[in-house]
N, C-alpha and C positions, 0 to 999 in steps of 0.2 A: 504493500500499500503504498509506503515511504516514497519508493521509487517512482511511483507514477503521479506523487505529490512534488517531488522533484522534477520532473518533466512539465509538467503544469506550469509550477513557477517558472522554470527556465523560459518555456514559450511566452509567459508575460511579461517575463524580464527583457528577453531577446526579439521579440516582434510587436506584441502588443503594445508595451509601453514607447518605442520609437513610433508606432503609428498615431498614438495620442499625441506625441508632442509635436510630431508633423502637422498634423491635424490644427494644433492652436496654435503655430508659428505661421501656418497658410491663413488662418482665419484673421490673426493679429495684423497681417500683411494687408490681407483685403480691406480691413477696417482704417488702417493708415492711409491705403489710397484714397476711398471712400471720403474720408475727413479731407483729404488735401483737394480732392475735386471739388467738394462742398465750399470751403475757404475759397478758392479759387472763384466759382461761380458767386460767391456773396460779395467778395472785392468787386467782380466785375460790376454786379447791381449796384454797390454803393457809387462806384465813377459813375453808370449812366445816369444814376439820380442825381451828384454831385454838377455832372455837366448840364442838366436838365435845369436845375436850380439857377444855375451860374447864366445861363443863356436867355433866360426868361426876363421879361422885364419887372422891376418891382410893382407894388401894389397891387391894386385888386382887377387885375388884367386875365382874360381868359387865354388859354392856349391859341396860337394863331393857326388858322385854317390853311389847309392846301389848297392851292388852285385847281381847276380841272385843267386836266392835260388836252381833253377835247372840247373845245368853244360849240355852240349851240351854230355858230355859221357854218361849220365844217360839215361835210359829209352831202348826201343829197337828199332829197324829199324824193320819197318812192310813192305815186299815185297806185291806189290799189282800188277795187271795187266789190260789192259785196254779191258773193254768190248765191244763187237763190237755191235751198234744196227739196227739191221734191221727195215726196214720201208715197208710197204703195201701202194698201194694206191687203193682208191675205188672211184669209179665213182657212182653216185644216179642220177635217174631222176623221178620227179613223175609229172604227168599231164601237166600241163601248165607251170610249170619250165624248166626253162634251167638245164644241167647237171651241178652237183655239184661236185668236188673232194676234195677229203679227205685224207689225211696221216695219217695213224696211225702207233704209233710206240709199237711194243711190251716194256711190263711193265719189266723194270730192277729189280732184287730183290737184294737185298742189302747182305751185310757178313753175313754169320750163323756163330751166337758165341758159343765159346766154354767156357765151364767153366777150370781155370786153376786150 
Protein backbone atom coordinates (compact mmCIF):
# COMPACT_ATOMS: atom_id res chain seq x y z
CA UNK A 1 0.00 0.00 0.00
CA UNK A 2 2.81 2.40 0.81
CA UNK A 3 4.34 1.71 -2.62
CA UNK A 4 1.19 3.00 -4.36
CA UNK A 5 1.10 5.98 -2.04
CA UNK A 6 4.70 6.77 -2.95
CA UNK A 7 3.88 6.56 -6.69
CA UNK A 8 0.83 8.77 -6.18
CA UNK A 9 2.85 11.39 -4.33
CA UNK A 10 5.54 11.22 -7.01
CA UNK A 11 2.94 11.80 -9.76
CA UNK A 12 1.43 14.71 -7.87
CA UNK A 13 4.86 16.24 -7.23
CA UNK A 14 6.26 15.74 -10.73
CA UNK A 15 3.24 16.15 -13.02
CA UNK A 16 0.29 17.82 -11.31
CA UNK A 17 2.14 20.52 -9.35
CA UNK A 18 4.05 21.92 -12.40
CA UNK A 19 0.80 21.94 -14.38
CA UNK A 20 -0.88 23.97 -11.63
CA UNK A 21 2.07 26.38 -11.53
CA UNK A 22 1.97 26.74 -15.32
CA UNK A 23 -1.76 27.46 -15.28
CA UNK A 24 -1.40 30.14 -12.60
CA UNK A 25 1.51 31.74 -14.45
CA UNK A 26 -0.43 31.86 -17.73
CA UNK A 27 -3.43 33.29 -15.91
CA UNK A 28 -1.34 36.03 -14.31
CA UNK A 29 0.21 36.96 -17.72
CA UNK A 30 -3.25 37.15 -19.28
CA UNK A 31 -4.42 39.35 -16.42
CA UNK A 32 -1.42 41.68 -16.83
CA UNK A 33 -1.97 42.01 -20.59
CA UNK A 34 -5.69 42.66 -20.10
CA UNK A 35 -4.92 45.38 -17.54
CA UNK A 36 -2.34 46.95 -19.86
CA UNK A 37 -4.83 47.17 -22.73
CA UNK A 38 -7.50 48.59 -20.43
CA UNK A 39 -5.14 51.27 -19.15
CA UNK A 40 -4.15 52.22 -22.72
CA UNK A 41 -7.82 52.43 -23.71
CA UNK A 42 -8.63 54.55 -20.66
CA UNK A 43 -5.74 56.90 -21.41
CA UNK A 44 -6.86 57.29 -25.02
CA UNK A 45 -10.40 58.07 -23.85
CA UNK A 46 -9.09 60.69 -21.40
CA UNK A 47 -7.00 62.25 -24.21
CA UNK A 48 -10.06 62.40 -26.51
CA UNK A 49 -12.07 64.10 -23.77
CA UNK A 50 -9.25 66.59 -23.13
CA UNK A 51 -8.99 67.45 -26.85
CA UNK A 52 -12.75 67.90 -27.07
CA UNK A 53 -12.79 70.21 -24.04
CA UNK A 54 -9.84 72.26 -25.32
CA UNK A 55 -11.30 72.76 -28.81
CA UNK A 56 -14.78 73.72 -27.64
CA UNK A 57 -15.58 77.38 -27.09
CA UNK A 58 -16.28 78.48 -23.54
CA UNK A 59 -19.69 79.27 -22.14
CA UNK A 60 -23.03 77.68 -22.88
CA UNK A 61 -22.38 76.58 -26.43
CA UNK A 62 -23.66 73.54 -28.20
CA UNK A 63 -21.39 71.32 -30.28
CA UNK A 64 -20.88 72.55 -33.81
CA UNK A 65 -22.92 70.72 -36.40
CA UNK A 66 -21.25 69.38 -39.49
CA UNK A 67 -22.30 70.72 -42.86
CA UNK A 68 -23.99 68.45 -45.36
CA UNK A 69 -21.72 67.11 -48.06
CA UNK A 70 -24.47 67.08 -50.68
CA UNK A 71 -26.46 70.28 -51.00
CA UNK A 72 -30.02 70.58 -52.23
CA UNK A 73 -28.98 71.99 -55.63
CA UNK A 74 -26.83 68.96 -56.44
CA UNK A 75 -28.29 66.04 -58.34
CA UNK A 76 -31.16 65.75 -60.76
CA UNK A 77 -34.88 65.80 -60.24
CA UNK A 78 -36.46 62.66 -61.61
CA UNK A 79 -40.04 62.93 -62.74
CA UNK A 80 -42.26 60.00 -62.05
CA UNK A 81 -45.83 59.09 -62.66
CA UNK A 82 -48.26 57.06 -60.67
CA UNK A 83 -48.93 53.59 -62.04
CA UNK A 84 -52.49 52.41 -61.80
CA UNK A 85 -52.91 48.88 -60.53
CA UNK A 86 -55.67 46.76 -61.93
CA UNK A 87 -57.18 44.03 -59.84
CA UNK A 88 -59.13 41.00 -60.89
CA UNK A 89 -61.33 38.94 -58.61
CA UNK A 90 -61.54 35.18 -58.90
CA UNK A 91 -63.93 32.85 -57.16
CA UNK A 92 -63.11 29.20 -56.82
CA UNK A 93 -65.15 26.31 -55.54
CA UNK A 94 -64.07 22.77 -55.16
CA UNK A 95 -66.07 19.83 -53.85
CA UNK A 96 -67.48 20.32 -50.36
CA UNK A 97 -65.65 23.59 -49.66
CA UNK A 98 -67.45 26.91 -49.71
CA UNK A 99 -66.65 29.52 -52.35
CA UNK A 100 -63.33 31.36 -51.81
CA UNK A 101 -62.66 34.75 -53.33
CA UNK A 102 -59.13 35.85 -54.24
CA UNK A 103 -58.00 39.26 -55.40
CA UNK A 104 -55.16 39.08 -57.88
CA UNK A 105 -53.07 42.13 -58.77
CA UNK A 106 -51.12 42.47 -61.97
CA UNK A 107 -47.38 42.59 -61.58
CA UNK A 108 -45.98 46.09 -61.82
CA UNK A 109 -42.64 46.37 -63.55
CA UNK A 110 -40.03 48.75 -62.26
CA UNK A 111 -38.11 51.41 -64.14
CA UNK A 112 -36.15 50.37 -67.20
CA UNK A 113 -32.53 51.32 -66.73
CA UNK A 114 -30.57 53.35 -69.24
CA UNK A 115 -26.82 53.65 -69.40
CA UNK A 116 -25.74 57.26 -69.46
